[in-house]
N, C-alpha and C positions, 0 to 999 in steps of 0.2 A: 447333221451334226451342228451343234450350236457353237458360236464363237466364244462366248463366255463359259466359265466353268459352272457346272450345276452341282447339286448335292450328291449326285451319283457318279459323275464322271468328269474328266478334264475336257475342256473345250478345245477347239481347233487351234487357237493361238498358243495355249499352254503346251499342247502336243507338239506343235511346230518348233517352239523354243526348246522343249525338252530334247527332241531327237536331233536338232541342230547342234545343241551343246554336246550330246553324246558323240556325234560325228567329229566335232571339233576336238574334243578331248582325245579321241582315238588318233586323229591325224597329228596333233601336237605331241602325243606320247611317242608315236612312231618316229617322227622327226627328231625328237629329243634323244631317243635311245640310239639313233644311228649317226647323227651329225658329229658327235664328239670323236668318233673313230675315223672320220673321213680325213683324207690328206688335205693339207692346207692348199687353198687355191680358190678360184672364182666360184666353183660349184659349192664348196663348203660355205662361203660367205652368203650365197643365195639361199641355201637351206637354213642357215641361221636367221637370215632376214625374214624368211617365210615363217619360221617358228615363232619369232617375235610378233609378227603381224597377226598370226592366228591367235596368239595369246592375248593380244589387245582386243581382238574380236570376241574372244571368249569373255573377257571382262565386261565388254559392252552388253553382250547377250545376257549375262548373269544379272546385271543391273536392270535390264529391260524385263527379264523374267520376274524378278522380285517386285518391280513396280506393277506389272500386270497381275501378279498374284494378289497384291494388296488391293488392286481395283476389282478384280474379278472373283476374288475369294478362292476357296479350295473345297473339293468334295469332302464329305464326311468320311470317317473311317468305314471300311467295309463292315457291314453288320456281322457280328459274331467275333470280331477281332479282339483278342484279350487285351486288357489295359496295358500289360507289360510290353506287348508287341507294339502298341501305339506309341508308348514312351520311347522305345528303342528307335522306332522309325523317325520320330520327331528329332531325337538327338542326332541320328545319322544324317538326316536332311540338313540340320543346322551345321554339322561339321563339313558336309559337302559344300554348302554355300560358302562357308568361311574359307575353305581351301581353294575354291574356285576364284575367290577374291585374292587370297594371299599369294598364289602362284604367279599370276601376272604382275602383281605389285613387287614381289621379291625379284622377279626377272627384270623388271624395269629398274629397280634399285641397283641390282648388280650391273646392268648395262650402263647406268649413269655413273656409278662410283668407279667403274672401270675405265671411263672416258670414251666409251663407244657412242657413235651417233645412233639414234633410233628413228627409223622411218616406218610409216604405215603403208605397206605395199608400194613403196617408192613414190607415194603421192605427196606426202608432206612429212616434215620432221616434227617429232614430239619433244617437248622441253625436258630437260634433265630434272630429276627430283632429288638429286644429291650431288655434292661436289666429288671430285676424284679422291678416293680414299681406299687404299689397298685392303686395310683391315675390314672396312665395311663391305667391300667387294667379296672378300672371302666369307664373311658371315652371311651375306644375302645369297651367295651361291650355295652354301651349305643348306640354308633354309629352303631354298628353291628345290634342290635335289631331294632332300628328305621329305619335303612336303609333297613332292610328286609321288613317292612310294606310298605315303599315307593315303593320298587321294586314290591311287590305284587300288589299294586294299579296300577302301570304303566303297568304291564303285563296284568292285567284285562282290562285296557283301550285299550291297543294295540290289544288284542284279540277281544274285543268288536267292535273296529273300523273295523277290518278285516271282521268280520261276518256282520256288517252293510253294508259294501261295497258289500258283496256277496249276501245277502238276499234282500236288498232294492235298491241298485244301480246297481246290476247285472253286475259288472265289474270283471276284472281278478285279483284284488288285492290279494285275498286269493288263487285262483287257481294256480297262477304262482309260489307259494311256495310249492305246493303239489307235492309229488313224481309222482303220476299218474294224470295228468291233464285231467279232463273230458271235452271233447269237444263234443258239439252237432253238428254233421255234418249236413249240410243242405240236405234236402231230394231232390234228383234229380228226377224231374217229367218229363218224356219223353212225348212229345206231340204226341198223337196218332191221325193220320189223320182220320177225320170223313168220313165215307162212305155215300155219299148222293145218295139216290135211285133216279133213273131217273123218271121223271113224266110220268104217262101213256099217251099214244098217241093213236090216232085212228088206226094207223098202228100196234100198239102193245098194245092192251087193257089189256093183262094179266099181265103186269108189276105191281107188288104190289105198 
């Protein structure tokens, strides 16, 4: 497997960033959906802090992935893909990147405008990006929550399209992003020369 992307498939770095982001979004979503219903206490504060730190990590990885894509390029569309599907895929990817930027930023904005401190895994504090402002806090919280549901919808559509290509169109859309690409090697069948028995003759009647 190559590190850089090729015309046919994603390289190792792009695959690593892609699946790391998938796992991060899954973890952030699970924490975000459960932490609001938790009883107030130290455990809830820790879960909120973890949610914020993972969100900042997501923001960093998305920036890194875009920079790597700019440097390493991207594979060409799978041969035979209709132009309208290419267009939808491009728009979907753009919307995904936009939301993966917007969600951490709106979360950071909500945190700052609410007057809460923001630490990255307890290692250091990050600066506030807004003064305390209840109105801005409500707006950023609403954008953050609604943006999450939109991101979830696009992620499901993106994954569904990949599986549709894999299961029904049988192309490499999904396989070229997998760390271990499964290739079905063609079976080489060696032609075995047929042995033709000589026909019996009067001079050699015992030939079968």
